[in-house]
C-alpha positions in Angstrom: 53.3 2.6 137.5 50.7 0.0 138.7 50.4 -2.9 137.0 47.9 -2.7 134.3 48.6 0.7 133.4 49.7 1.5 129.8 51.9 4.4 129.2 51.8 5.3 124.8 55.8 7.1 124.2 57.4 8.4 121.4 61.3 7.6 120.0 62.3 10.3 118.0 64.3 8.9 115.3 67.2 11.4 114.4 68.6 10.1 118.1 71.1 7.8 119.1 69.8 6.7 122.8 71.9 5.3 125.5 71.1 2.4 127.9 69.7 4.9 130.8 67.5 6.4 128.9 69.3 9.3 127.4 68.7 10.8 124.1 71.7 12.7 122.3 71.2 14.2 119.1 74.9 15.4 117.1 74.4 18.9 116.3 75.5 20.8 113.3 74.5 18.3 110.4 77.0 16.3 111.6 79.1 18.3 109.0 81.8 18.9 112.0 84.0 16.2 112.4 87.0 16.8 114.4 85.9 16.7 117.7 86.9 19.6 119.1 84.4 21.7 116.9 82.0 18.8 117.9 78.5 19.2 120.5 76.7 17.6 121.5 72.2 18.2 122.9 71.9 15.3 125.4 68.1 15.1 126.6 65.8 12.5 128.4 64.0 10.0 127.3 59.9 9.3 126.9 60.4 6.2 128.6 61.6 7.5 131.8 58.9 9.2 132.5 55.9 5.9 130.9 58.5 3.5 133.6 58.5 5.9 136.6 55.6 8.3 135.9 55.4 11.7 135.3 58.7 13.7 135.8 58.3 16.6 139.0 61.9 17.4 139.0 65.4 17.5 137.4 69.0 18.8 138.7 71.0 19.4 136.2 74.0 21.0 136.4 73.9 25.1 137.4 73.4 27.3 133.9 76.9 29.9 134.4 74.5 33.0 135.2 73.0 30.7 137.7 71.5 33.6 140.1 67.4 33.0 139.5 69.0 29.2 140.3 70.4 29.2 143.5 69.2 26.8 145.8 67.4 27.5 148.6 68.7 24.9 151.7 66.1 22.6 152.4 64.7 21.8 156.3 63.6 18.1 154.6 66.8 17.1 154.7 66.5 15.3 151.4 66.7 17.4 148.6 68.3 16.2 145.5 70.0 19.3 144.8 72.7 18.0 147.9 74.1 14.1 146.0 75.3 16.2 143.6 77.7 19.2 143.9 76.7 22.2 141.6 78.6 22.4 137.8 79.0 25.1 135.5 79.7 26.1 131.8 82.9 24.9 131.0 83.4 21.8 133.6 84.6 18.6 132.8 82.2 15.3 133.2 84.1 11.5 133.5 82.5 8.7 131.5 79.6 7.8 134.8 79.7 11.2 136.9 76.1 12.2 137.9 75.1 14.4 135.3 71.4 14.7 135.9 68.6 13.7 138.3 65.4 12.7 138.0 62.7 12.9 140.4 59.7 11.0 139.7 56.0 11.0 141.1 57.1 6.8 141.7 61.1 7.0 142.1 64.9 9.0 141.8 66.4 8.0 138.6 70.5 9.0 138.6 71.7 9.1 135.6 75.3 9.5 134.6 78.1 10.7 131.7 77.6 8.4 129.2 80.9 9.9 127.6 83.4 11.7 128.5 82.8 15.5 128.2 82.6 19.5 128.6 80.1 22.0 129.3 78.4 24.2 126.7 75.4 24.7 127.8 72.4 23.9 130.1 69.2 24.3 130.0 68.0 25.7 133.4 63.8 25.9 131.8 63.9 22.1 132.6 65.0 22.8 136.2 62.1 25.1 136.8 59.8 23.7 135.1 60.4 19.8 134.8 56.6 19.2 132.3 59.0 20.8 129.5 60.2 16.8 130.3 57.3 15.6 130.6 55.2 17.8 127.6 58.7 18.6 125.2 61.3 16.0 125.4 63.1 16.3 122.4 61.8 19.4 122.2 61.8 22.5 123.8 62.4 19.2 127.2 66.9 19.1 126.3 69.3 19.1 129.2 72.0 19.9 128.2 74.9 20.1 125.6 78.3 19.4 125.8 81.5 19.4 123.8 82.3 14.9 123.7 85.8 14.1 124.6 85.6 10.9 123.2 82.6 10.5 120.7 81.6 6.3 118.9 78.5 7.5 117.4 78.4 3.4 117.2 78.8 2.9 120.8 74.8 4.7 121.3 71.6 2.7 120.0 69.5 4.1 117.4 65.9 4.4 116.9 65.6 0.3 116.2 68.2 -1.1 118.5 66.5 1.7 121.6 63.5 -0.6 120.5 64.4 -4.2 120.4 66.5 -2.9 124.2 63.3 -1.4 125.6 61.7 -5.0 124.7 63.9 -7.2 126.5 64.1 -4.9 130.0 
């Protein structure tokens, strides 16, 4: 954003945050503490939009039924999909594997997996309609649900810690 431009954004209080501006939310009301059963919903913090401008494209791992998400070859040769291989439900991501590519009006942001996990569900709607991430980042704009292989809730920032982190950068 240009100097002097401000964009208000919110931070959901019922989530944890990563240093890469992902939000993570433990599902099942936290009742299942067994890592085998645990699932975590992941999305993009509104800070990305505030810092880099409106999100115009989101590239995720592909849903299990990806027939409606087939990628047409790009004539421009600068397609975000070319930097990552499509994954599907059930695939494994290691820590620091590319998880989400976000194209904004000003930049491209690559976001890696914050912990080793297995993909359970992908929200292909955010690829078709990136405005979901702009308008409902903490609602319908979620990106994926995963089963973490290593989960330590203390690894991630709570709302107050995330605000402190944002004030430092």
